[in-house]
C-alpha positions, 0 to 999 in steps of 0.5 A, spaced: 749 300 544 751 295 548 746 289 548 750 285 554 749 290 559 741 292 557 739 284 557 740 278 561 742 272 557 740 268 563 735 264 561 740 260 556 739 255 562 733 253 560 733 246 558 727 247 554 729 251 549 734 249 543 740 253 541 743 254 534 749 251 535 746 244 536 743 244 529 751 244 527 752 238 531 754 232 528 750 226 529 754 219 531 751 216 525 754 216 518 749 218 513 752 219 504 750 216 498 743 216 499 743 212 505 745 210 512 753 207 511 754 201 514 760 199 513 768 202 510 774 198 509 777 204 512 773 204 518 773 200 524 767 198 527 765 200 534 762 192 535 768 189 534 774 186 530 772 181 525 772 173 527 773 168 521 766 163 523 767 156 523 765 153 515 767 158 511 771 157 505 778 154 505 784 159 506 781 164 508 784 168 512 784 176 515 789 181 514 790 187 516 788 194 513 788 200 517 783 204 519 782 211 519 775 213 524 771 209 528 763 206 525 757 208 529 752 202 527 744 203 531 743 197 534 737 195 529 736 188 529 734 188 521 741 190 520 746 187 515 753 186 518 759 186 512 766 184 512 771 184 505 778 184 511 780 178 509 785 175 503 782 176 496 776 181 499 774 187 495 768 191 498 770 199 499 763 201 501 756 198 503 749 203 504 743 202 507 737 205 503 732 200 506 731 194 510 730 190 503 735 193 500 743 196 500 748 199 496 754 196 495 762 200 493 768 196 490 775 197 492 778 199 484 786 195 484 791 198 487 794 204 484 789 204 478 782 207 479 779 203 472 779 197 474 774 194 480 771 188 477 772 183 483 768 183 488 768 179 494 765 180 501 761 176 507 754 178 510 751 175 516 743 177 516 739 176 522 732 174 519 731 170 514 729 174 509 731 177 501 735 182 501 736 186 494 744 187 493 746 194 488 753 194 485 754 200 483 760 203 481 761 197 477 767 200 470 767 195 466 761 192 461 759 184 462 755 181 457 755 175 461 751 176 466 745 179 461 746 173 458 744 169 465 750 168 470 749 169 477 753 171 482 757 166 486 755 164 493 759 160 500 754 159 505 756 157 512 750 154 514 748 150 509 756 147 508 755 145 515 747 142 514 747 140 507 755 140 504 754 145 500 760 149 497 761 154 492 755 155 487 752 160 483 745 162 485 740 169 486 734 172 483 733 178 479 740 178 476 741 184 471 745 189 469 745 195 466 749 203 464 747 209 469 748 215 467 754 217 470 757 212 465 758 206 471 755 200 471 750 196 476 749 189 478 743 188 481 740 181 484 736 179 490 739 173 494 734 169 499 737 167 506 735 160 508 738 161 515 737 166 520 744 168 522 747 166 516 753 168 514 754 168 506 759 170 502 758 173 494 765 173 489 764 174 482 767 168 481 769 162 485 776 165 489 782 161 490 787 165 494 795 165 495 794 162 501 790 156 499 796 155 492 801 155 497 799 149 502 796 146 495 804 146 493 808 144 498 802 139 499 804 136 492 811 137 493 812 132 499 808 127 495 812 127 489 819 128 489 820 123 484 818 127 480 816 134 482 820 140 484 818 147 487 822 152 487 822 159 489 823 164 481 822 170 485 819 174 491 813 179 489 813 188 491 810 185 497 814 180 498 810 174 496 812 168 494 812 166 486 813 158 485 816 155 479 813 147 478 819 143 475 815 136 473 819 131 469 821 123 471 828 122 475 827 129 477 834 129 481 838 127 475 836 134 472 839 141 473 839 143 479 835 150 480 843 153 482 845 152 474 838 154 472 839 161 475 846 161 472 842 160 466 837 165 467 843 171 469 846 169 463 840 171 458 839 178 460 843 180 454 838 176 450 833 179 453 836 186 452 837 185 445 830 181 444 833 175 440 833 168 441 838 164 445 843 160 442 842 153 444 849 152 448 846 150 454 845 143 451 851 140 452 850 142 460 844 138 461 845 130 463 843 126 458 837 122 461 834 130 460 838 132 453 833 129 449 826 132 452 823 138 449 820 142 454 813 146 455 810 152 459 803 153 462 802 159 466 796 162 470 793 168 474 797 173 471 790 178 471 789 176 479 781 176 479 780 170 473 780 164 478 777 160 473 785 160 470 788 156 477 782 151 476 785 149 469 792 149 472 789 145 477 787 139 472 794 141 468 798 139 475 793 134 477 794 130 470 801 131 470 803 127 477 798 122 476 800 114 474 796 115 467 799 112 462 800 117 458 802 122 464 807 116 465 811 118 458 809 126 458 814 126 464 819 121 460 819 125 454 818 132 456 821 137 462 814 142 464 816 148 467 810 151 471 808 158 474 801 157 477 801 164 479 804 169 477 801 175 480 800 174 488 800 180 491 793 182 486 791 175 488 792 177 495 789 183 496 783 182 491 786 186 486 781 184 479 787 186 474 793 190 476 799 189 481 800 192 487 805 197 481 798 199 478 800 196 472 797 189 467 803 184 469 801 181 462 802 187 458 809 188 461 813 182 457 817 186 451 820 190 456 820 187 463 824 190 469 827 187 475 823 192 480 816 193 478 815 187 475 819 183 478 816 175 476 815 177 469 821 179 469 824 173 473 818 169 468 822 171 461 829 169 463 826 163 465 822 161 458 830 163 455 834 159 459 829 154 458 830 154 450 837 155 450 837 148 453 830 144 450 826 145 444 820 148 447 813 146 444 807 148 446 807 155 451 800 156 454 797 162 458 790 161 461 786 167 463 778 168 463 774 172 459 767 176 461 764 177 455 764 170 451 762 163 453 765 156 452 773 155 453 777 158 446 783 159 445 787 167 442 794 164 437 798 167 432 799 169 425 801 174 421 801 175 412 803 170 409 809 172 405 812 166 405 812 159 405 814 159 413 809 164 414 804 160 411 806 154 414 807 157 422 800 160 420 797 153 420 800 149 425 798 155 429 790 153 429 793 144 430 792 145 438 785 149 439 782 144 433 783 138 437 782 141 443 776 142 439 775 135 438 776 132 445 774 137 450 766 139 449 767 146 452 772 148 447 769 152 441 774 152 435 769 158 432 770 163 438 777 162 437 781 167 434 790 167 430 792 174 429 797 179 432 793 186 435 799 191 436 795 193 443 798 186 445 804 187 442 807 185 449 803 180 452 807 173 452 803 170 447 805 175 442 812 176 445 814 169 446 812 168 439 816 173 435 822 172 440 823 165 440 818 163 434 814 157 437 808 157 433 804 154 439 805 160 443 797 161 446 793 164 451 787 160 454 781 164 455 776 160 459 768 163 460 766 166 467 759 163 466 758 157 461 758 153 454 754 156 449 747 153 448 745 154 456 744 158 461 750 152 466 756 154 469 762 151 469 764 147 475 771 146 478 771 139 475 769 142 468 775 146 468 780 141 470 777 137 465 781 143 459 788 143 462 788 135 462 786 135 455 791 139 453 796 136 456 794 130 453 795 133 446 802 134 448 803 127 447 802 129 439 810 132 440 814 125 442 814 122 435 814 127 428 809 121 426 804 123 430 805 130 430 805 130 423 798 126 423 795 132 428 797 136 422 794 133 416 788 132 420 787 140 421 789 142 414 783 137 412 778 140 416 779 147 414 779 146 407 772 141 409 770 147 413 772 152 407 767 147 402 761 147 406 761 155 408 762 156 400 756 151 400 751 153 405 753 161 402 752 159 395 747 154 395 742 153 389 736 152 391 733 149 385 738 142 385 736 136 391 742 132 389 748 130 393 754 132 391 760 128 395 766 133 398 773 130 400 775 133 406 782 132 403 785 135 397 783 133 390 790 132 386 791 131 379 788 124 378 782 121 375 776 121 379 775 113 381 783 112 382 781 118 388 776 114 390 779 108 391 784 111 395 780 116 399 777 109 401 783 105 403 785 110 407 780 114 411 783 118 416 783 116 424 779 118 430 782 122 434 783 116 440 786 112 435 792 118 433 796 118 440 793 116 446 793 109 446 798 105 450 799 100 446 803 104 440 806 108 447 809 102 449 812 100 441 815 108 441 818 106 448 822 099 444 823 103 438 827 109 442 831 104 446 833 100 441 836 107 437 842 109 436 845 117 437 841 123 438 844 126 433 842 120 427 835 121 430 835 128 429 838 128 421 832 122 421 826 128 423 829 132 419 828 129 413 822 127 415 818 132 416 821 136 410 818 130 406 812 131 409 812 138 407 813 137 400 807 133 400 802 137 403 798 142 400 797 147 405 790 151 406 792 159 406 790 162 414 789 168 414 790 173 420 782 175 424 780 182 421 777 182 428 776 179 435 771 175 433 775 168 433 774 166 427 778 166 420 773 168 416 766 171 415 763 165 413 766 161 420 761 165 424 755 164 419 755 157 418 759 153 424 756 152 431 759 148 436 754 144 437 755 142 430 762 138 430 765 136 423 766 128 424 772 126 421 771 122 416 774 121 409 768 124 405 762 128 407 755 129 404 753 135 402 747 139 399 749 141 392 750 149 391 751 149 383 748 147 377 751 143 371 758 143 375 761 137 378 766 140 384 769 132 383 772 135 377 780 137 379 782 143 383 788 148 381 792 152 385 793 159 382 800 161 387 803 167 387 810 167 383 813 169 390 811 162 394 814 158 389 822 158 392 821 154 397 816 148 392 817 146 386 810 147 382 807 149 375 801 152 375 798 152 366 796 159 365 789 157 360 783 161 359 779 158 366 785 160 370 787 167 374 793 169 375 795 176 379 802 179 381 802 185 385 807 190 387 810 188 393 810 195 395 803 193 397 803 189 404 798 182 400 797 177 404 792 173 399 795 166 396 789 165 390 787 160 387 780 159 383 777 152 380 778 150 374 772 147 371 772 144 363 768 146 358 765 152 363 766 160 360 767 166 363 762 172 360 764 179 361 759 184 360 761 191 358 755 195 361 755 202 364 756 198 371 761 192 370 757 186 372 761 180 376 766 175 373 762 169 374 762 162 373 757 157 372 758 155 380 755 162 382 761 165 387 761 173 387 767 175 392 770 182 393 776 186 393 778 192 398 785 195 396 785 199 388 792 197 385 797 202 384 801 200 378 800 201 371 794 198 367 800 193 363 807 190 365 811 186 371 805 189 376 799 189 372 792 184 373 793 178 368 786 176 366 782 174 360 784 177 354 777 181 354 778 183 361 786 186 358 782 190 353 777 193 358 783 195 362 786 198 356 780 202 356 781 206 361 774 204 365 775 206 373 769 201 375 771 196 379 771 189 377 769 183 381 772 177 380 771 169 381 777 168 385 777 162 391 783 160 396 785 152 396 780 150 392 774 154 397 771 159 395 771 165 399 770 172 400 776 176 397 775 183 400 780 186 394 777 192 389 781 192 382 780 198 379 782 199 371 785 205 370 791 210 366 797 210 369 795 217 373 791 214 377 793 211 383 791 208 390 785 212 393 
């Protein structure tokens, strides 16, 4: 049957009827993600282009982003207007859930979908209301928000009427994990003015354009001490600037010569070897004696706090302070303020435009994919060929911890040089801790992680043998012990104090005093941890514990020496102008540089022969402490003063800690130091197989008139002295019961080992006169038993 002929379809002209096709007609408004889409970075708003308003943040520039369609919005007087199409901006979409709540979605880093922690966008509210924002797709945990951190905010009308700039604000801040594995940041902001445009950011932004304007200004104002060069161009054509700060910059080698030196370093870069100091002959006489300092920042584009620390360092080096004058006279400062200009410009959090983390490219940098790292490493190698690099510091920001701290490099001490380098690594963090109230020595840690072996800190430490290679991490929040946020001036003080510390490198006497002070502090800290951990509650007397190692002398003679030779305070170590002026007069009267170098080497050797180094091991984890005892007993508010003696509560009974300490060193450490250790019933000596990569320098207290008791029971009791210290071991000996690699303890202990019992026996040991936990399990078995 043909329906077209039998029925008349003229009813379709009736306007009251609805055709089925009308149900599929697309609406002009777009709904997705559970609400009305009011902003999409890929769309162009029908209302017109975005114009940067008056009183916007400094350095804000509009950038062109390709659009795919036109987004129409309803005419709603309560609708918010969003925008992120400006430099450093990051906001992908905004969805309206209600008149008072919006869901926001950030854009991932270019070429990397796993990094999207940075956000920076503007909101215009036509009304004076409170709005709740939910940033829904964050992929990184951030405990700082749970600790009280708030978003960073800039209000245009507050700037105009109250002269208020960037500040932290917001209420009902929460950060939680959703079922889909992403995190959501939820906060409420009350708009104080109707029609106000407010900018929201993870931290106070510092853009590429703002940096370039600042560099051009200081380059024109300080031509005698500052030179700005173009290190290279980024993948997007952005300039990576290199600053050179020293006095008489006109007499220093020109940048073309430095570029030739950098090209000569390509061979060293490929072979991972330290360049020979052959280029030092070409250096002008005025600068040949100078040492070098390297500072870098913003390799991770979203860590804006690093830029403010760098600004503090630059401002101080260009100032007219006496200390800054001597720094410029004795050092060559090479500064790279922004290693990732592309990521900063386009609003990435961590990666460059290639989607890679540039701080993981230092081991094998590529000239095309990571040009800034490639040329920065060439620059450092060329600088090492001309000058002695004393310090390399890369500024970063941290999203999980408060305060400011450092990451250094420590290795397992297989020889005396490793022990010395491990001590030197802790010198700079210790003095930063004493100098700056925001710096935390407890949170600083020192180790070489496998997943970080391609970072600048570890690569330059290994290839150039620079012990003072650091990453200085500043929290996005603030110091420990409160809910205050870091201001720009607070962060600048960190860069300033780091530069002030560099004065210790001017003279070996300054440097030696800093090392001795650090060594004494570590010793006193470990003694304190022992006493607090193993405290005897029945005793009420006080014991004086020396902050320096007690030599093999009479106690009365030692007390007289410590009272006469007290450690100088930090302010008197190297920052006085009078002492710096005396150094200048001495340097002018000194003879040849070769003779000076020989005398410095002799002084250095004599100094290390007199120092009993506190063994410092790599950290067991990233908590930032040398041992577990550090986290238990040391808070940042509890700073040990630099006195010759410290009074503490006793921990031992019937044992006087003023008795002599005697070091029991392993045989491998006796090659570089002339020392002999008597072996008696109070000393424990251990030698282990060379195949076992053991890093412990073993030591024990020697207490006269005390005995070590061993009870032969089913489960061995720990070997104890009257001090009552227990330590544990985590390794099982693979060697035979007797022979070269066996454990040599007391005769009773040897008899137990010969008996073949395989029970574990903890023993009393300590480091450098300070008892601490040693994780090494000793097994006594027959020759057929091997390491488990």
